[in-house]
C-alpha positions as CSV (number, residue, x, y, z in Angstrom):
1,X,129.3,182.0,90.5
2,X,128.8,179.8,93.5
3,X,127.5,177.0,91.3
4,X,130.5,177.3,89.0
5,X,132.9,177.0,91.9
6,X,131.1,173.9,93.3
7,X,131.1,172.4,89.8
8,X,134.9,173.1,89.6
9,X,135.5,171.4,92.9
10,X,133.5,168.3,91.9
11,X,135.4,168.2,88.5
12,X,138.7,168.3,90.4
13,X,137.7,165.5,92.7
14,X,136.4,163.4,89.8
15,X,139.7,164.0,87.9
16,X,141.7,162.9,91.0
17,X,139.7,159.7,91.2
18,X,140.4,159.0,87.5
19,X,144.1,159.4,88.2
20,X,143.8,157.0,91.2
21,X,144.8,159.5,93.9
22,X,141.9,157.9,95.8
23,X,138.8,156.0,95.0
24,X,136.2,158.3,96.7
25,X,135.7,161.6,98.5
26,X,133.3,163.8,100.3
27,X,133.4,167.5,100.3
28,X,131.2,169.6,102.6
29,X,131.3,173.4,102.7
30,X,129.3,175.3,105.4
31,X,128.8,178.5,107.3
32,X,127.7,178.9,110.9
33,X,124.2,177.6,110.4
34,X,123.9,176.0,107.0
35,X,125.6,173.6,104.6
36,X,126.4,175.4,101.3
37,X,127.5,172.3,99.4
38,X,127.8,168.6,100.0
39,X,129.5,166.3,97.5
40,X,130.0,162.5,97.6
41,X,132.0,161.2,94.7
42,X,133.4,157.8,93.7
43,X,133.2,154.2,95.1
44,X,134.3,152.7,98.4
45,X,137.2,150.9,96.7
46,X,138.8,150.2,93.4
47,X,137.6,147.1,91.6
48,X,139.5,143.9,92.1
49,X,138.6,140.6,90.5
50,X,139.6,138.6,93.5
51,X,137.6,140.5,96.0
52,X,134.3,139.3,97.4
53,X,133.5,142.9,98.5
54,X,132.4,144.9,95.4
55,X,132.8,148.7,95.4
56,X,129.8,150.6,96.5
57,X,128.9,154.2,95.6
58,X,129.9,156.6,98.3
59,X,127.1,158.7,99.8
60,X,126.9,161.6,102.2
61,X,126.5,159.1,105.1
62,X,129.5,157.0,104.3
63,X,132.0,156.8,107.1
64,X,135.7,157.5,106.3
65,X,138.7,156.6,108.4
66,X,139.6,160.1,109.5
67,X,142.9,159.1,111.1
68,X,144.6,161.9,113.0
69,X,141.5,164.1,112.9
70,X,140.6,161.8,115.8
71,X,143.0,163.9,117.9
72,X,140.9,167.2,118.1
73,X,137.5,165.7,117.5
74,X,137.7,163.0,120.2
75,X,140.7,163.4,122.5
76,X,140.9,167.2,122.8
77,X,137.1,167.4,123.1
78,X,137.1,164.9,125.9
79,X,139.9,166.7,127.7
80,X,137.8,169.9,127.5
81,X,134.9,167.9,128.9
82,X,137.0,166.5,131.7
83,X,138.3,170.0,132.6
84,X,134.7,171.2,132.6
85,X,133.7,168.4,135.0
86,X,136.7,169.1,137.2
87,X,138.4,165.7,136.8
88,X,141.4,167.2,134.9
89,X,142.9,170.6,134.5
90,X,144.9,172.0,131.6
91,X,147.9,172.8,133.8
92,X,147.9,169.4,135.5
93,X,151.3,167.8,135.4
94,X,151.8,164.1,134.5
95,X,153.6,163.6,137.8
96,X,150.1,163.9,139.4
97,X,149.0,160.7,137.7
98,X,150.8,158.0,139.7
99,X,148.8,155.1,138.1
100,X,151.1,155.3,135.0
101,X,154.9,155.3,134.9
102,X,156.1,158.1,132.7
103,X,159.8,158.8,131.9
104,X,161.2,161.3,134.4
105,X,161.8,164.0,131.8
106,X,158.0,164.0,130.9
107,X,156.7,164.3,134.5
108,X,156.8,168.1,134.5
109,X,154.8,168.4,131.3
110,X,151.1,169.3,131.5
111,X,147.9,168.2,129.8
112,X,147.9,171.4,127.8
113,X,151.5,170.7,126.6
114,X,150.4,167.2,125.4
115,X,147.4,168.7,123.6
116,X,149.6,171.3,121.8
117,X,152.5,169.0,121.1
118,X,154.9,170.9,123.4
119,X,156.9,167.9,124.7
120,X,160.1,166.1,124.0
121,X,158.2,163.0,122.9
122,X,159.1,161.6,119.4
123,X,156.6,161.9,116.6
124,X,155.9,158.2,116.2
125,X,157.0,154.7,117.2
126,X,155.9,151.4,115.7
127,X,154.2,149.6,118.6
128,X,152.4,147.2,116.3
129,X,155.3,145.5,114.4
130,X,154.9,143.1,111.5
131,X,152.4,141.1,113.6
132,X,150.5,142.4,116.7
133,X,152.4,141.7,119.9
134,X,149.4,142.2,122.1
135,X,146.0,140.6,122.4
136,X,143.7,143.3,123.8
137,X,143.4,147.0,124.6
138,X,144.7,146.8,128.2
139,X,147.7,144.7,127.2
140,X,148.5,147.1,124.3
141,X,148.2,150.1,126.6
142,X,150.6,148.5,129.1
143,X,153.1,147.7,126.4
144,X,153.0,151.2,125.0
145,X,153.3,152.8,128.4
146,X,156.2,150.5,129.3
147,X,158.0,151.4,126.0
148,X,157.4,155.1,126.5
149,X,158.7,155.0,130.1
150,X,162.1,153.9,128.7
151,X,162.4,156.5,126.0
152,X,165.0,159.3,126.0
153,X,163.8,162.8,125.2
154,X,164.3,164.2,121.7
155,X,167.6,166.0,121.3
156,X,166.8,168.1,118.2
157,X,166.5,171.3,120.2
158,X,162.9,172.1,119.1
159,X,160.2,173.1,121.5
160,X,157.4,171.1,119.8
161,X,157.0,168.0,117.8
162,X,153.7,166.7,116.3
163,X,153.4,163.5,118.2
164,X,151.0,160.5,118.1
165,X,152.5,159.4,121.4
166,X,151.2,162.4,123.3
167,X,147.7,161.7,122.2
168,X,147.9,158.0,123.0
169,X,148.9,159.1,126.5
170,X,145.9,161.5,126.6
171,X,143.6,158.7,125.6
172,X,144.9,156.4,128.4
173,X,144.5,159.3,130.9
174,X,140.9,159.9,129.8
175,X,140.1,156.2,130.1
176,X,141.7,156.2,133.6
177,X,139.7,159.2,134.9
178,X,136.4,158.0,133.5
179,X,136.9,154.3,134.1
180,X,135.6,153.4,130.6
181,X,137.0,152.8,127.2
182,X,137.6,155.9,125.0
183,X,135.0,155.0,122.5
184,X,132.3,154.7,125.3
185,X,133.3,158.0,126.8
186,X,133.2,159.8,123.5
187,X,129.9,158.3,122.6
188,X,128.3,159.2,126.0
189,X,129.8,162.7,126.5
190,X,130.2,164.1,123.0
191,X,128.6,162.2,120.1
192,X,125.2,161.5,121.7
193,X,124.7,165.0,123.1
194,X,125.4,166.3,119.5
195,X,123.1,163.7,117.9
196,X,126.1,162.3,116.0
197,X,126.4,158.9,117.7
198,X,125.7,157.0,114.4
199,X,127.9,159.3,112.3
200,X,131.1,159.4,114.4
201,X,132.1,156.0,115.6
202,X,135.0,153.8,116.5
203,X,134.8,150.1,115.3
204,X,132.3,151.0,112.6
205,X,131.7,147.3,111.6
206,X,129.6,147.1,114.7
207,X,127.1,149.4,113.1
208,X,127.4,149.2,109.3
209,X,128.4,146.7,106.6
210,X,132.0,146.6,105.5
211,X,131.2,147.2,101.9
212,X,129.8,150.7,102.8
213,X,133.0,151.9,104.3
214,X,135.8,153.4,102.1
215,X,138.8,151.1,101.9
216,X,142.2,152.2,102.9
217,X,145.7,150.6,102.7
218,X,146.5,147.1,101.2
219,X,146.6,144.2,103.5
220,X,147.8,140.9,101.9
221,X,145.7,140.4,98.8
222,X,142.9,142.7,100.1
223,X,142.5,146.1,101.5
224,X,141.7,147.4,105.0
225,X,138.0,148.3,105.1
226,X,136.3,149.2,108.4
227,X,139.5,148.8,110.4
228,X,141.9,151.7,111.2
229,X,144.6,152.3,108.6
230,X,146.9,153.2,111.5
231,X,148.6,150.1,112.8
232,X,149.1,151.4,116.3
233,X,145.4,152.1,116.6
234,X,144.7,148.6,115.4
235,X,147.0,147.2,118.1
236,X,144.9,149.1,120.7
237,X,141.8,147.1,119.6
238,X,141.0,150.0,117.2
239,X,140.3,152.5,120.0
240,X,143.0,155.1,120.5
241,X,143.5,158.8,121.3
242,X,145.5,159.5,118.2
243,X,143.5,157.7,115.4
244,X,140.7,155.3,114.9
245,X,137.5,157.4,114.5
246,X,135.3,156.9,111.4
247,X,133.1,159.8,110.4
248,X,131.4,161.5,107.4
249,X,132.2,165.0,106.2
250,X,128.7,166.2,107.1
251,X,129.1,164.9,110.7
252,X,132.4,166.7,111.1
253,X,130.9,169.9,109.7
254,X,127.9,169.7,112.1
255,X,130.3,169.0,115.0
256,X,132.3,172.1,114.2
257,X,129.2,174.3,113.7
258,X,128.1,173.3,117.2
259,X,131.6,173.8,118.6
260,X,131.8,177.4,117.2
261,X,128.3,178.2,118.3
262,X,129.0,176.9,121.8
263,X,126.1,174.5,121.3
264,X,128.4,171.9,122.6
265,X,128.6,169.8,125.8
266,X,131.4,172.0,127.2
267,X,131.3,175.5,128.6
268,X,131.8,178.5,126.4
269,X,134.9,179.6,128.4
270,X,136.7,176.3,127.9
271,X,135.9,176.2,124.2
272,X,137.3,179.7,123.7
273,X,140.4,178.9,125.8
274,X,141.2,175.9,123.6
275,X,140.5,177.4,120.2
276,X,142.3,180.7,121.0
277,X,145.3,179.2,122.7
278,X,148.6,180.6,121.5
279,X,152.1,179.8,122.6
280,X,155.4,180.9,121.1
281,X,156.6,177.4,121.7
282,X,154.1,175.7,119.3
283,X,151.9,176.5,116.3
284,X,149.1,174.3,117.7
285,X,146.0,175.4,119.6
286,X,144.8,172.9,122.2
287,X,144.0,170.1,119.8
288,X,143.8,171.9,116.5
289,X,146.5,173.0,114.1
290,X,147.1,176.3,112.3
291,X,148.5,177.2,108.9
292,X,152.3,177.7,109.4
293,X,153.5,178.6,105.9
294,X,152.3,180.6,103.0
295,X,151.7,177.3,101.0
296,X,149.6,175.7,103.8
297,X,147.4,172.9,102.7
298,X,144.5,174.9,104.1
299,X,144.8,177.4,101.3
300,X,145.2,180.2,104.0
301,X,148.0,182.2,105.5
302,X,149.6,181.9,108.9
303,X,148.1,185.2,110.0
304,X,144.6,184.1,109.2
305,X,142.3,183.0,112.1
306,X,142.0,179.5,110.8
307,X,142.2,176.1,112.6
308,X,142.0,172.6,111.3
309,X,143.7,169.2,111.1
310,X,144.9,166.7,108.6
311,X,144.5,162.9,108.6
312,X,147.1,160.5,107.0
313,X,144.4,158.7,105.1
314,X,143.8,161.8,103.0
315,X,141.3,163.6,105.2
316,X,141.3,167.2,106.3
317,X,139.1,169.9,107.8
318,X,139.7,173.6,108.2
319,X,137.5,176.4,109.6
320,X,137.7,180.2,110.0
321,X,137.0,181.5,113.5
322,X,135.8,184.8,112.2
323,X,133.6,184.0,109.2
324,X,132.6,180.5,110.6
325,X,133.3,179.0,107.1
326,X,133.9,175.3,107.5
327,X,135.5,173.1,104.8
328,X,135.7,169.3,105.2
329,X,137.5,167.2,102.5
330,X,137.6,163.5,103.1
331,X,139.4,160.9,100.9
332,X,140.8,157.4,101.1
333,X,144.2,158.4,99.7
334,X,146.0,155.4,101.3
335,X,143.8,153.0,99.3
336,X,145.5,153.9,96.0
337,X,148.8,155.4,96.6
338,X,151.4,155.6,99.4
339,X,152.6,159.2,98.9
340,X,151.0,161.6,101.4
341,X,152.1,164.5,99.2
342,X,150.2,163.2,96.2
343,X,147.1,165.1,97.0
344,X,148.8,168.3,98.4
345,X,148.1,170.5,95.4
346,X,144.5,169.2,95.1
347,X,143.9,170.0,98.8
348,X,145.2,173.6,98.4
349,X,143.1,174.0,95.3
350,X,139.9,172.7,96.8
351,X,140.3,174.8,99.9
352,X,141.1,178.0,98.0
353,X,138.0,177.5,95.9
354,X,135.8,176.7,99.0
355,X,137.0,179.8,100.8
356,X,136.0,182.0,97.8
357,X,132.4,180.8,97.8
């Protein structure tokens, strides 16, 4: 039966590639200590006669642009580490960080509220524009902070809003407290201790060839390949708290296995606090999302003990806190179509099949 389910998952992914929902995908299904199935299907890009970069077969080591999965994997993890080391606290208010100018209405919000999207920040602002208005990471950071400092709070009456801006701010705060760029801090404090420093990276073109990285959105007469699909991340020299990490499904799976086993460079108590965090004001844990409706893309119900996250590029990961089942499904959806909902039914189907293994 297990083999039949895995074959059905692979057939569904291959069919989606034929229908140009994406050009490639990785699927990894695991339990606490072992990987049950690992699939790599398709090519890094669609064929184009004008391109000098031919498509390459995707392998289990190919690095996808995981977009917003950067939020829990990098930024929330580094906040946990900073709390563990005593340089931040979850209840620390932004007013205690005088190096940055925040809007007055944000000063009373805490690090935990940024992590769980419990602020009056808007979801997104285009800091990049048609052409980049900044030349380096520090200039981009200052421009973003200046813009945020002049914002008015949301007036929609809700207590939470999934916000890229909150995680940009967390990235800046982490760089401030550690005195290093976010990519360097992540590599030193999370990726290297886990043995994943070559499989979870920012700016992947420093490490591997462009043709080996799944392409994402169109750019002129070509496609973005090895650079973040997210324009705001690109404006921050490709290193940001909300997006920009490249990783393989296998690496994400191993990362979560170690997180759930507390074989992670953060104390057991802090991991438990973040993963089990509940507030009536937000559906989010500290970094991770939960199913919120019966038709969740996770294939699970709101009452289930499941955490995960989506990425705009077509990536997703979900894991069960009780059974320790981990399902990672990475695609380059933005490479072939602009509709985020185009793979919704496929995601639900893949996850429901994977949970049943």
